[in-house]
C-alpha positions in Angstrom: 6.2 -6.6 -20.4 6.5 -3.0 -19.4 7.7 -1.8 -22.8 4.1 -2.3 -23.8 3.1 0.6 -21.5 3.6 4.1 -23.0 5.9 6.6 -21.2 6.5 10.3 -21.8 9.2 12.8 -21.0 7.0 14.3 -18.4 4.6 12.4 -16.2 2.1 13.7 -13.7 0.5 11.1 -11.5 -2.3 11.3 -9.0 -2.2 9.0 -6.0 -5.3 8.4 -3.9 -3.8 8.8 -0.4 -1.0 10.7 1.5 1.2 7.6 2.1 3.6 7.3 -0.7 7.2 6.6 0.4 5.9 5.1 3.6 4.4 1.7 3.0 5.7 0.7 -0.4 2.6 1.2 -2.5 2.3 0.1 -6.1 2.6 3.7 -7.1 6.1 3.8 -5.4 7.1 1.0 -7.8 5.9 2.9 -10.8 7.9 6.0 -9.6 11.0 3.9 -9.3 10.5 2.5 -12.8 10.0 5.9 -14.3 13.0 7.2 -12.4 15.2 4.5 -14.0 13.6 5.0 -17.5 15.9 7.0 -19.8 12.9 8.4 -21.7 11.4 10.1 -18.6 12.8 13.4 -17.5 10.4 14.7 -14.8 7.8 13.1 -12.6 5.3 15.1 -10.6 3.5 13.1 -7.9 0.3 14.7 -6.8 -1.3 13.5 -3.5 -4.6 14.8 -2.0 -4.4 18.3 -0.5 -4.8 18.4 3.2 -6.8 21.1 5.0 -7.0 22.2 8.7 -9.6 19.7 9.8 -7.8 16.7 8.4 -4.5 17.9 10.0 -6.2 18.4 13.3 -7.8 15.0 13.2 -4.4 13.4 12.4 -2.7 15.3 15.2 -5.4 14.2 17.6 -5.1 10.6 16.6 -1.3 10.7 16.9 -1.4 11.7 20.6 -4.7 10.2 21.9 -4.4 6.5 21.1 -2.0 3.9 22.4 1.5 3.6 20.9 0.5 1.0 18.3 -2.6 2.9 17.1 -1.0 6.3 17.1 2.1 5.2 15.2 0.2 5.3 11.9 -0.6 9.0 12.2 2.8 10.0 13.5 4.4 8.3 10.5 2.0 9.9 8.0 2.3 13.4 9.6 6.1 13.2 9.5 6.0 12.2 5.8 3.4 14.9 5.0 5.6 17.6 6.5 8.6 16.3 4.6 6.8 16.3 1.3 5.2 19.6 1.9 8.7 21.1 2.6 10.2 19.5 -0.5 12.5 17.2 1.4 11.3 14.1 -0.6 12.0 15.7 -4.0 15.0 13.9 -5.6 16.4 14.0 -9.1 13.5 13.6 -11.5 10.8 13.4 -8.8 8.8 16.3 -7.3 6.0 15.7 -4.8 3.0 18.0 -4.9 1.6 17.6 -1.4 -0.2 20.8 -0.3 -1.0 21.6 3.3 -3.6 24.3 3.8 -3.9 25.3 7.4 -6.0 28.4 6.4 -8.7 26.2 4.8 -11.0 23.8 6.7 -11.0 21.5 3.8 -8.7 21.5 0.8 -8.6 20.2 -2.7 -5.9 20.1 -5.4 -6.2 23.3 -7.4 -5.8 21.8 -10.9 -5.8 25.2 -12.7 -2.8 26.3 -10.5 -1.1 23.0 -11.0 -1.5 23.3 -14.8 0.1 26.8 -14.7 3.0 25.4 -12.6 3.5 22.6 -15.1 3.5 25.0 -18.1 6.0 27.2 -16.3 8.3 24.2 -16.1 7.9 23.4 -19.8 5.7 20.4 -19.0 3.1 21.2 -21.6 1.7 17.8 -22.6 2.4 15.4 -19.8 1.3 11.8 -19.5 -1.3 11.7 -16.8 -1.5 8.6 -14.5 -4.5 8.0 -12.2 -5.3 5.7 -9.4 -8.9 5.5 -8.1 -9.9 7.1 -5.8 -7.6 9.9 -6.9 -8.0 13.6 -5.9 -8.7 15.1 -9.4 -12.1 15.4 -10.9 -12.2 13.7 -14.2 -13.5 16.8 -16.0 -10.4 18.6 -14.9 -7.9 16.3 -16.6 -8.1 18.3 -19.8 -6.7 21.3 -18.0 -3.4 19.5 -18.0 -3.4 19.0 -21.8 -2.4 15.3 -21.4 -0.6 13.5 -24.2 -1.9 10.2 -22.8 -4.1 9.1 -19.9 -3.3 5.9 -18.0 -5.4 4.5 -15.2 -4.0 1.8 -12.9 -6.7 0.0 -10.8 -5.3 -1.6 -7.7 -8.0 -3.5 -5.7 -11.7 -2.9 -6.3 -12.3 0.1 -4.1 -16.0 -0.5 -4.3 -15.6 -3.7 -2.2 -14.1 -2.2 0.9 -16.5 -1.8 3.8 -15.1 1.6 4.7 -16.1 2.9 1.2 -19.7 1.8 1.2 -21.0 5.2 2.3 -19.6 6.7 -0.9 -20.2 3.8 -3.2 -22.1 5.8 -5.8 -19.3 8.3 -6.1 -16.7 5.6 -6.5 -18.8 3.9 -9.2 -19.1 7.1 -11.1 -15.4 7.7 -11.0 -14.8 4.2 -12.3 -17.2 4.8 -15.1 -15.6 8.1 -16.0 -12.1 6.8 -15.8 -13.0 3.9 -18.1 -14.3 6.3 -20.7 -11.5 8.9 -20.3 -8.4 6.7 -20.2 -6.3 5.8 -23.3 -5.3 2.7 -21.4 -6.6 1.0 -18.3 -4.4 -1.5 -16.4 -4.6 -3.6 -13.3 -2.3 -5.8 -11.2 -5.0 -8.5 -10.7 -6.1 -10.9 -13.4 -9.5 -11.6 -11.7 -10.1 -7.9 -11.5 -9.1 -7.4 -15.1 -11.7 -9.9 -16.1 -14.4 -8.4 -13.9 -13.7 -4.8 -15.2 -13.7 -6.0 -18.8 -17.1 -7.7 -18.3 -18.6 -4.7 -16.5 -17.4 -1.9 -18.7 -17.0 -3.6 -22.0 -13.5 -2.4 -22.7 -9.9 -3.7 -22.8 -8.0 -3.8 -19.5 -4.3 -4.8 -19.6 -2.9 -7.0 -16.9 0.4 -5.6 -15.5 1.5 -7.8 -12.6 3.3 -6.4 -9.6 6.4 -8.4 -10.4 6.9 -6.5 -13.6 7.8 -3.4 -11.5 11.0 -2.9 -9.5 10.8 -2.7 -5.7 10.1 0.7 -4.3 13.0 3.1 -3.7 14.5 3.0 -0.2 13.2 5.8 2.0 15.6 8.6 2.6 13.8 9.2 5.9 15.2 5.9 7.3 19.0 5.7 7.9 21.2 2.7 7.9 21.7 3.2 11.6 17.9 2.9 12.2 17.7 -0.3 10.1 20.6 -1.8 12.0 19.0 -0.9 15.3 15.7 -2.4 14.2 17.4 -5.6 13.1 19.3 -5.9 16.5 16.1 -5.2 18.4 14.1 -7.8 16.6 16.9 -10.3 17.1 17.0 -9.6 20.8 13.3 -10.1 21.4 12.9 -13.2 19.2 12.5 -16.4 21.2 11.4 -19.5 19.3 9.4 -19.5 16.0 7.7 -16.4 14.7 4.6 -16.2 12.4 4.2 -12.7 11.1 2.1 -10.3 9.0 2.9 -6.9 7.5 -0.1 -4.8 6.4 -3.3 -3.1 7.4 -5.0 -4.7 10.3 -8.4 -2.9 9.9 -10.0 -4.6 7.0 -9.8 -8.0 5.3 -8.6 -9.8 8.4 -10.3 -13.1 9.3 -10.5 -12.0 13.0 -12.1 -15.1 14.5 -9.7 -17.6 12.8 -6.6 -15.6 13.5 -7.5 -15.0 17.2 -8.2 -18.7 17.6 -4.9 -19.6 16.0 -3.0 -17.3 18.4 -4.9 -18.7 21.4 -4.3 -22.3 20.4 -0.7 -22.1 19.4 1.1 -20.8 22.4 4.3 -22.5 21.1 4.5 -19.8 18.4 5.0 -16.1 18.6 2.9 -13.9 16.4 4.2 -10.5 15.2 2.2 -7.9 13.4 3.4 -4.7 11.6 0.9 -2.3 10.3 -2.0 0.0 10.8 -4.1 -0.9 13.9 -6.3 2.2 14.5 -9.9 1.0 15.2 -8.8 -2.6 14.4 -11.2 -5.2 15.8 -8.4 -7.8 15.6 -5.9 -5.6 17.5 -8.5 -4.9 20.2 -9.1 -8.7 20.7 -5.5 -10.0 20.3 -3.3 -7.3 22.0 -3.5 -9.0 25.4 -2.2 -12.3 24.3 1.3 -13.0 25.7 2.5 -14.6 22.5 1.5 -11.5 20.4 3.5 -8.5 19.5 2.2 -5.4 17.7 4.8 -3.0 16.3 2.4 -0.5 14.8 3.1 1.2 11.5 6.7 1.3 10.2 8.3 2.8 7.2 8.7 0.2 4.5 12.5 -0.3 5.1 12.0 -1.1 8.8 8.9 -3.3 8.0 11.0 -5.3 5.6 13.7 -5.6 8.3 11.1 -6.9 10.8 9.9 -9.3 8.1 13.3 -10.9 7.8 12.9 -12.3 11.3 9.7 -14.1 10.5 9.8 -17.9 10.1 6.4 -18.1 8.6 4.4 -15.3 6.9 0.7 -14.9 7.3 -2.0 -13.8 4.9 -4.9 -14.0 7.4 -7.6 -12.7 5.1 -11.3 -13.6 4.8 -12.1 -15.3 1.5 -14.5 -12.8 -0.2 -14.9 -11.0 -3.5 -12.5 -8.3 -2.4 -9.6 -10.5 -1.4 -10.2 -12.9 -4.3 -9.7 -10.0 -6.7 -6.5 -8.7 -5.1 -2.9 -9.2 -6.2 -0.9 -8.8 -3.0 2.4 -7.0 -3.0 3.1 -8.6 0.3 3.1 -12.1 -1.3 6.0 -11.1 -3.5 7.8 -9.5 -0.6 7.3 -12.6 1.6 8.7 -14.8 -1.2 11.7 -12.5 -1.6 12.6 -13.3 2.0 12.2 -17.1 1.3 9.3 -17.3 3.8 6.7 -19.9 4.1 3.3 -18.5 3.5 0.1 -19.5 5.3 -2.8 -18.1 3.3 -6.1 -18.3 5.2 -8.0 -18.0 1.9 -6.6 -21.3 0.6 -6.1 -23.3 3.8 -8.3 -24.9 6.4 -7.5 -24.6 10.1 -6.4 -28.2 10.2 -4.0 -27.6 7.3 -2.5 -24.5 9.0 -2.1 -26.3 12.3 -0.3 -29.2 10.5 2.1 -26.9 8.7 3.0 -25.1 11.9 3.8 -28.4 13.4 6.0 -29.3 10.4 7.8 -26.0 10.6 8.5 -26.3 14.3 10.4 -29.5 13.7 12.1 -28.4 10.6 15.9 -27.9 10.7 17.0 -24.5 9.4 14.9 -22.2 7.3 12.4 -24.1 5.3 11.1 -23.2 1.9 7.8 -21.8 1.0 4.7 -23.8 2.0 2.2 -24.2 -0.8 -1.5 -23.8 -0.7 -4.1 -26.5 -0.2 -7.1 -27.3 1.9 
C-alpha cells in the first residue's frame, strides 16, 4: 500500500497544468494524502508559470466563446488568480503559481525557487514530478532533493494534441526514467509498457489507494445546495451522464448516434468543451444538456443526479492504458456504468432498456459485449 512510497518532511511537487483544485486531479489526491500524513510538515505545489500571451489567450477564450466553451477558461482564470494571490494556501500547503504580465512567455525560475526553499529551511525536499512538468530535468539538482519520485498518469505521448511535440515528450520520459529514484503509475497496462520500453521497475499505485481530493474552498455549501436544487428541478425522466474532458478520447459517432436514437433518455455532460467535435455536433439535440466546466464539488453534485454514467471513449492504445478516476467516482455514487470500450451498441441499448424499467436506483452494470 502507500506505506511503500517514501515521504519526507518537506515535499516539492511539479504539476503539469494550471488546474489543481479545480477538477480533482490525481495530484490533488496526493496532496490530501501528504496533508494527512504526520511525517509531512510542508508541501509546495509548483504549477507552470503563466506569461502575458497565455493570460491574454485565456481571457480571450473566456469571453469570445459560448457559455459552455468559455466556462473552462473562466474557471481556470479564477483559480489562477486565487493561487497567485495566496488564497489557496492552507496549513501545510503552499501553491507556487507565478503570473508574469511583464513577460510574453514565462517559465518557473528554479534557481529563485531553490533560494526560497532554503530560506524556509526546506534544504533537502522530496521532489515529485508529473510529465509533462514545468521543470527541466537538469534543474532538479538545484533543489538538492533527498528523493525523486515520478508519477506517470496516462501516456502523454498518445494524445493527439501532443503529437507536434512528441520528440520533446519522449526525451522527458527518458530523462525522468533515468533521474527518478522511484517511478510509479496508476495504470497496470501502462506500468507493463513502461517497464518493457525503459527496462526499469515501475511500481503500480492504483487511484483507490489515495484519498479523495480535498473539498475546494472556492465552492461554498450554499453553492452546492443551489446546484443540487437546480439539477433536481431540470431533471425529467432518466439521465445518462458523463463528467470529463469532451475534446479527446470521445467516440463521437457512437455517442451522437446513441443520443439521436434514445430520445427517451436525457444526456448530461459536465466538462471542457472548447473546440470539441462532439459538442459541436450534439449541442442542438433537445435531449442533451451541456453544463460546461465546473469545480469538482459541483461536478460531483451534478453526478449524483445521473441514473447511468457514461465512459464514451474510443478503444485505442491511449484509453486502454488509462486508469480512470471517474470510474471510481461513478462507483462511489452507486451508478451504473456504460463503458463504450467494452460494450457493443446493442449491449448498451439493451442495458438502457433494462434501466428504464428498473424500480428504484439499480446497481452497477457490468461490462460485456
